[in-house]
N, C-alpha and C positions, 0 to 999 in steps of 0.2 A: 589931529587924531584925538579921539575921546578916550579919557582914562577910565579905568575900572571904577574908581570912586565917583565919577560922573554918571556912570551907567547904573549904579545901584538904585538911585531914586527912580530912574526910568523903568527898571525891572519891577520895582515896587508898584509903580503906577500901572504897569501892564498886567499885574496879577489879577486885578478885578475883572477885566475882559476875559482872561483865561479861565477864571472860575465860572463866568457866565457861559462860556462855550461848553464847559463840562456839564453844567446844569441843563443847558439846552440839548446836549447830546442824550442825556437821560430822558428828557421829555420826548425827543424824537424816537427813542427806543419804545417808549410807551405808545406813542401814536402809531408807529409802524406795526406794533403788535395788534393794536385795535383794528387797524386797516386789514391786516391778515385775517383776523377773526370775522370781520364783516364780509370779506371776499369769500372765505370758506363757507360761511352761512348762506350767502347768496348762491353759491354754486350748488349747495345741497338742495335748496329750495327750487332752483331752476331745474335740477334733475328730477325732482318730484312733480313738477308742473305737468308734463305730458300724461301722467298716470292719475291725475286728480279728477274728482267728480266736479260737476258744475257747481255744487254747493260750496265746496272748499276752495275752488279756484280763486274767487275774489279775495279771500283772506291771504292766500299765498302771494297773489299779485300785489296786494297792499303791502305785505312785508317786503317783497322785492323792491317796491318803489321806495320804501323807507331805507332799505339797505343801500340802494343806489344813491339816495340823498346823503346818507351818512358817509359813504365812501368819498363823495365829492367834498363834503365838509372836512373830513380827515385829510384829504389831499391838500386842501387849502391850508389847513393848520400846519401840515408838514412843510409846505412851501414857505409859509411865513416864518416858522421856526428855523428853517434852514437859512433863510435870508438874514434872520437875526444873528445866527452864528457866523455867517459870512461877513456881516457888518462888524461884528466883534473882532474877527480875525483881521480885517482891514484896519480897524482901529488900532490894534496892537502894532501893525506894520507902520502906520502913520506916526504913532507915538515914538517908535524907535527911529524912524527917519528924521522926525522933527528934532530929536535929541542929537542924532549923529551929525546932521547938516546944519543944526542951529537955525531951523526955519520957524517962522511964526504962522502956525496953521490952526489957530484956535477955532476958527469957524468950521474948518473941515472936521476937526475932532468933535466939535459939538454936533455937527450934522450926522456924522457916523453914529455917535452915541444915541441921538434921537431916533434915527432909523432903526437901530438895533432894538431899542426899547419899544418903539411903536410896533415893530413886527412881532416882538415877543408878546406884547399885550394883545395884538390882533390874533395871534396864534392861540393864546389861552382862551380868548373870547369864543373863537370858533370851536375849540375843543369842548368848552362848556356846552355850546349848542349841540354838539354831537352827543354828549352824554344825555342831554334832554331828549334828543331824537331816539336814542336807544330805549328810553322809557316808553316812547310811543310804540315802538316795535314790540316791546314786551306786552304792552296793553293789548295790541292786536292779537298777539299769539295766545294770550290767556282767554280771549273771547271764544 
């Protein structure tokens, strides 16, 4: 049986991934809000499409294409961020089981940490791409 004094260092080690999960949760909140705005804007434009003239139709269709692309980007970013949080949660479990059962799982801990960070980096890169795409939509709208 593991004593409380043995668990304190394990708890201290697990705090890092817990903070990461919290930060990723806030990032997910931002991304889901952006996705909701993209979907709302696409629905508004799609509703306008039947009543548009031939001159304004290509502009609206162009904006809809950009919104579709942005929605796919945000979905990818959300998936990667969620995978990062999942890997961090698994990392916490592995850290505790390693301490509880006195296992040697350094390679598994390293792999989970790398997966967690790689997914987070990928999510942020895709999110930056979405921000750049939103500027393309704005440029089309202003024309």
